[in-house]
N, C-alpha and C positions, 0 to 999 in steps of 0.2 A: 513724862506726860506727853500725850500726842492727841491730835484730833482724830477721832474714829470715823465720823461721818457728818455730813450736813444733809438737811432735808428740805425739799421744796414741795409745797402743795401745787398740784396741777389739775386742770379740768379733764384732759384726755390722757389718761395714764398710758394707754397702749401707744398712742402717737408719740408721746414724749419719750417713752422707753426706746421706741424705734429710732427716733432722732439721735439720741445719745449713743446708741449702738452703732448706727450707720455712719455718722459724721465724726464721732469722737472715740470710737472703739471700745465703749463700755461693754462689760460682760455682765449680763443680767442674771440674778438669782431667780428663784421661783416667786411667783406672785403670792403675797400674803393677803388674806381676806378675813376680817373680823365681821362675822355675820351679824353680831349684836349691834355694832356701831356703824357698819357700812364702810369702815376704813379699808382701803386696799393700798398696798405698797409693793414696790420693787426696790431692791438694792442693786446698784450698778458698781462694779469695781474695775480697777485698772491694774497695772503691775504692782501696785502698792496701796498704801492708805493715803488719804482717807477715801471713803466710799461716798456715793451720792444716793440718797433715798428719795425716790419719787413717790408722792403720796396723794391720794384723793379720797374724798368722803362726801356724802350728801350735804348740801347746804353751803358749799364754798362761796365766798363773796367774790365779785369781780374786782379787778384792779385796773388802773390806767397804766399800761406798760411804759409810756413815755414820761411819766411823772417821777420825780425824785421822792423817795420815801425813806423813813427810818427803818433800818433792818437790812435784810439781804440786799447787796448792791450788785455783785456779779460773781461768777465762777470763772476761774482762769485755767486754761489748759496750756501746757508747755509744748511748743512745736519743735524746738531744737535749733532752728535756724530761720533767718529772714526769708529765705526761699520757701521754707515750709509754711511760714505765716502767710506769705503771698499766695501760695498754691491752695492752702486750706480755705483762705478767704475767697478766692476765685471760685472754688468748688461750691461753697455755700451761696455765693451771689448767683451763680449759674442755676442753682437749685431753687432760687426764688426767695432766699432768706434776706432779711433787712440788715444791711451793714450800717452800723451806727457811725463808725469812724475807722479810719485807717485803710490799709496798713500805714503806720507812721511811727516816728520816734516821739515818745512822750517827754514831757518836761523832766520826769524822773529817770529818763534813760531807757525805758523799755521800748522795744520794737513790738508793736501790737496792732491788732485790729479788734473791733468790738462788733459782735453780731447778736441779734435777738433770736432766741429759740422760738419754736412754734407758738408759745404762749407769752412771749414778750419778756422773758428773763434774759438779762444781759450776760453774754459770755465774752471773755477776753481770750484771744489766741496770742500767746506771747513767745518771744524768742528766748 
């Protein structure tokens, strides 16, 4: 048993795809469009599984990105070293993205930083 993919609804599909490609090295498949429902998606992949599916459709509700909600909490990317966590975080900060916390050592021993993607979804960058 393994996780195949996780999916996130987004407002701006192209902007989000570009963000995950540019800053996290995702490789995008072709855009899927269901003309009947309006659903559009991209699957992004990395050197292995699982994949990330970005989805949008007419009528999505807004959310408050700073609030705690039940459900999706964050997506974590492995950087490989503390230096890489620091550099990745600095690059995102310089590009104008909101750094929620870190880089820091967490109570459970991770060296991480947390950043918000363009639509307020939390991403952890971990050692």
